[in-house]
C-alpha angles and dihedrals in degrees: 000000000000118000113262114251114266115258110249114253134193127024126336118230091257092050092048091050090049092056091045092050092049093048093047092048092048092054092045091051092054092045091051096049097103092058097043123099115256094241138034117281093197118088122230096245093051092046092052091047091055093056105026100079130132112284107251121236092229122057127241126234112263097244092050090052091055092046091051092050090052092048095048094044092056109124093006101092127093116227091239093144093054128096092246096063109102099161136118098350091280120166117222106232106254111237094239088053090049090052090050089048089059087059092048091057094041093049091048094201123172098224095198095098129055089196092057099038109027095161092056092047089050092056094043092049088052091050092051093047093045093049092048089050095044092050091046092237122154113292112238093038116144117247141178133191111237137167097276147295096320094058092037089057090048092052091050092049092049091050088051091048090053094049097044095047093043087056087057092050097258125129101209094180091059102032103029123213100299104112094001119144114256127243125192123252122206125190136164123264090239099047119140119256092248098076090042088055088048090058089053093048090050091054094247097111127234093240092053090070118096109236113222122210117257134202131243091283095049096257121139110257109237096219093051088047093052089051093050092044091051090061093055112112095190135030104290138218108234121192116203130181135234105191117015107223096237103030104023090228129152131227114243095262097173091057101039106038097061089052090056094047090051084063091047088246132147124245120206120187123209098210100158094151107348096064088070090075086075087073091066115073092209093051102035093087088069086071096045110168097014091120089065091071125103100228139011137197120208135172123228093189091060116054097002087053094223117165114265129307117034139116139145130234111203125191125183093213105053090191092065090048094051093044091052097044113025115112103163116172120229090244094059119097118261104247098160091148091058138067104261118193099221090053088072105033138051092241132082100178114042143134121267092262094161095067097080091050089051090054093048094049091048089049098046101034121194093299093051093052091048093048094050095050094044091049092051093051090049091050091051090055090047091053091048092050094048097045096044090054089065112091111247096022119101131188106213099195139058108242103253096159132330103327126102122186112198128187134180098214146311132291129017093316092052092049091048092049092048091053092047092050092050091048090050090051090050093046091053086055097204096113135009123216117165136236129252147148126247136164090001094305139101110250143190102234118208122194118187106200114115110121094232100044113132138176093277090058092051090048091051092052092049091047093050093051093047093046092048091050092051091047092052091050090051092047107042118187 
């Protein structure tokens, strides 16, 4: 009997061409960034109509699929990875992270098991340890790589839920919340939506939290906090903030956290972007006392500029983290002596999202991370100084980090003018700041966070806002 033909292995020609086309297009897109408009030119309805077509009965060769995606996506992408995107505190996917992300997809590893993917676990352990060290958080803290700040906040809240209920003799992982004893939750009036969502996901309810008065920069007022804390009848969960979304400010950690611990409470810090200032010796004093907290949430796809999606949940007491998160199946190997990814995250099956951050941290090193963050904070101050020197334009916040809140006046007219100026800036499509609301006013919100942003980019943004403001004054509605 003749030997059976060998089964083909490796890539087919069409598959190889698909990967080549995608890689070539990715490099071309990055090379073309300086000449691209700052915002999409394709409307939503047209974009949907290009893609939302009946699924054909017959399949399409792989390379043709990629070519069609590229053709139909033309004009429908935001220049978020460019140096002129100042919106929404979005990092810009550092090229070395993008290259590593190619490997993540090509390797196709399920990163939920250290036993199955030891190389991935090795890199992710390094990322967690490096981030803890860079941010000057307690060594030995537990950590897990998650999708971003929203899930990192959820993980921190659930670790707190475990610890606070365990202290009251309640096993929430086994019994759930029905019949569980209550514990108070305190959060600032100007907290981001992410920790409020975390309270919902943890079954605590966003409206259950006591909102504590904040000052003109969005920081919790200590006297109001003492008053709220004094009304707590059980050890509370307190959520503080490192980097208010409009002002970039920080709660007074060194004053508030000891008060919570005197009540045997738990402090969680939403530090999605602002916690990164702790990596810079000159800026770290702005977060004085933040290391006293019990858990922290930080994004990697913000200031580290990792490709989406990546964040880290960090918990001082690793036991509380593992108790709240671990969901090992009986069929998985017992690696209790080792760091196991699903012990620290709510996912079992997931992509190896820590690999790009590993590549970026290896590329930048400690000095590179420090330089980037320090440069961005300097550029934010430069933008604020330039814009506020223009009559009629006001910067509403002190520059605590990388956020600038700009308004064109008070009252309905000021709000209307601010919106017109922002629209003019967007229509010109040279830069892209985002909208927002702060101190009862509409604002133009500027976030300086792209890894490659330099002084000329900050100057262009300032010039575009000033020019748009002058144009709107010359062309009233």
